[in-house]
N, C-alpha and C positions, 0 to 999 in steps of 0.2 A: 504494500500500500504506500503510495506516495505521501510525503509529509503533509502536503496541502489537503489531501483527502482526509487524513487522520485529524488534522486541525479542524476542518469543516465538520467532521462527524462529532468531535469533542464539543464544538460550540453548540451543536444542535441536540446532542444526545439526551440530556435531561428534559429539555423542552419537548422533545418528541414523545417521551414517556409520560410526562406530566406537564400540565399547563402551569404557568406561573402562579395563578391563584390557588391551584391544588397544592403546590409546594408551601404556600403561605398557610393554608389550612393544616397541613401536616405539621409544620413547625409549631403552630399555636397549640395543636392538639397534644403533641409530645411534651411541650413545655408545661401544659396544664396537667398532664399525666404525672410528670416529675413532681410538680407542686403538690398534687393530691397524695402521691406516694409518700412524700415527706411529712405532710400535715395529718394524714390519716393512716398511721401504721397498723391499725386494726383491720384495714381493708386488705385482706390477704391477696386478692387478685392483682393489686398494684404494688404491694410491698416488695421492695428490692428492685424495682424497675426504674428508679430515679436515674442512676448512672447510665443505664442502657438507653433510656429515652434521650438524655442529653448528649450521649455519644452519637446517636443518629442525627440529632440537630446539628452537632458540630461538623459531621461529615457532609451533610447537605449544605451547610454554610460554606464549607471549603469548596465544594463543587460549584456553587453559585459564584464564588470569588473567581475561580478558574475560568468560568464562562463569561466573565466580564461584568458581573454585577458587583461593582465596588461596594464593599461593606457587607457582602453576602445578602442576608435576608433584608437588611435595611435598603440595600440597592434594589433588590427585587420589589420591595414595597414602593419605592420611588417610581420604578418602572410601571407598576400596576396603577399607581395614582395618575401617572402621565397618560396611560391608556384609557383611564376612566374619564378624563377631562374631555368635554365636548370640543370638537375641532372648531376653530373660529372660521367663519365663512368668508370673512373679509368684506362683507357688505355692511 
């Protein structure tokens, strides 16, 4: 595979699998899971999942950084905000 093909694939890989808003939902969900696991140790189904949830968030953040979203999830949220703004018609 030529380097340019690899670079193009790397730039598009995560967004092909997941839309930017889906990544935002995943990050928020995992962060909430980690907070619940820390705050509610009696909930056995989430107990011990804090570090795993945050490790996934960290990896996704790194992937977003490598794909050009400066600041990782913060850059992604800025991108989503820009996409949500109505385009000015110029009239």
